[in-house]
C-alpha positions as CSV (number, residue, x, y, z in Angstrom):
1,M,90.7,42.5,105.6
2,D,92.1,43.0,102.2
3,E,93.2,39.2,102.0
4,S,93.3,39.1,98.0
5,G,95.6,42.2,98.0
6,A,93.0,43.9,95.2
7,F,93.0,47.4,97.5
8,V,96.9,47.2,97.9
9,D,97.3,46.4,93.9
10,T,94.3,49.5,93.2
11,L,96.3,51.7,95.6
12,A,99.5,51.3,94.1
13,V,97.7,52.2,90.7
14,M,96.0,55.1,91.9
15,K,99.2,56.3,93.4
16,S,100.8,56.9,89.9
17,L,98.0,59.1,88.7
18,D,97.3,63.0,88.7
19,L,93.9,62.4,89.2
20,V,91.2,59.8,89.8
21,I,87.5,60.1,88.9
22,T,85.3,58.0,89.8
23,S,81.7,56.9,91.0
24,D,82.2,53.9,92.7
25,T,82.8,54.9,96.8
26,A,85.0,52.4,97.5
27,I,87.5,53.7,95.3
28,A,86.8,57.2,96.6
29,H,87.3,56.2,99.9
30,L,90.3,54.7,99.3
31,A,91.7,57.6,97.1
32,G,90.6,60.2,99.7
33,V,92.3,58.4,102.8
34,A,95.6,58.1,100.9
35,G,95.1,62.1,100.2
36,I,95.1,61.1,96.5
37,P,93.3,63.7,94.6
38,V,89.9,62.2,93.4
39,W,86.7,63.3,92.0
40,V,83.3,61.5,92.8
41,A,80.2,61.6,90.5
42,L,77.2,61.1,93.2
43,N,73.6,60.8,92.1
44,Y,71.0,63.0,93.2
45,L,70.3,61.5,96.7
46,P,73.7,59.9,97.5
47,D,74.3,57.9,100.7
48,W,74.1,60.1,104.1
49,R,77.3,60.3,104.2
50,W,78.1,62.4,101.4
51,G,75.7,64.8,102.8
52,L,72.8,66.6,100.5
53,K,75.1,69.5,99.3
54,G,78.0,70.9,98.4
55,D,81.4,70.2,96.5
56,E,83.3,68.9,99.5
57,T,83.5,66.5,102.0
58,P,84.7,66.8,105.6
59,W,86.0,63.3,105.2
60,Y,88.6,63.9,102.6
61,R,90.4,67.6,101.7
62,T,91.5,66.2,98.3
63,M,88.3,65.1,97.2
64,K,85.8,66.9,95.0
65,L,81.9,66.2,94.8
66,F,80.1,66.4,91.3
67,R,76.7,65.9,92.2
68,Q,73.7,65.4,89.9
69,K,71.4,68.5,89.8
70,T,68.4,66.9,88.5
71,A,67.6,63.0,89.0
72,G,69.2,60.7,86.4
73,D,71.1,63.2,84.4
74,W,74.2,62.3,84.4
75,S,75.4,64.4,81.4
76,E,75.3,67.2,83.3
77,V,77.5,65.8,85.8
78,F,80.2,64.9,83.3
79,D,79.9,68.3,81.2
80,R,81.2,69.6,84.7
81,I,83.8,67.0,85.4
82,T,84.9,68.0,81.5
83,A,85.0,71.5,81.9
84,G,87.1,70.9,85.1
85,L,89.7,68.7,83.5
86,R,90.0,71.3,80.6
87,E,90.6,74.5,83.6
88,M,93.7,71.6,85.3
89,C,95.4,71.6,81.4
């Protein structure tokens, strides 16, 4: 599946991080399946796999979802991510 080895390298880098923050679902799934803490920024109407509400997913226990509350408003999503990072420090 990963003939070029791109995801092998990506996984190696992610394993060295305390937290992955992404809006890319391929990266989110890779981190989630590897048990790496990952926060995912989701748009107002995300893919059906993420459901429509809540900040958790049944797929990965180390994943936290940050959903847009208003379509197109990314600043609020990243304000919550910033606040979450501050709480970690």
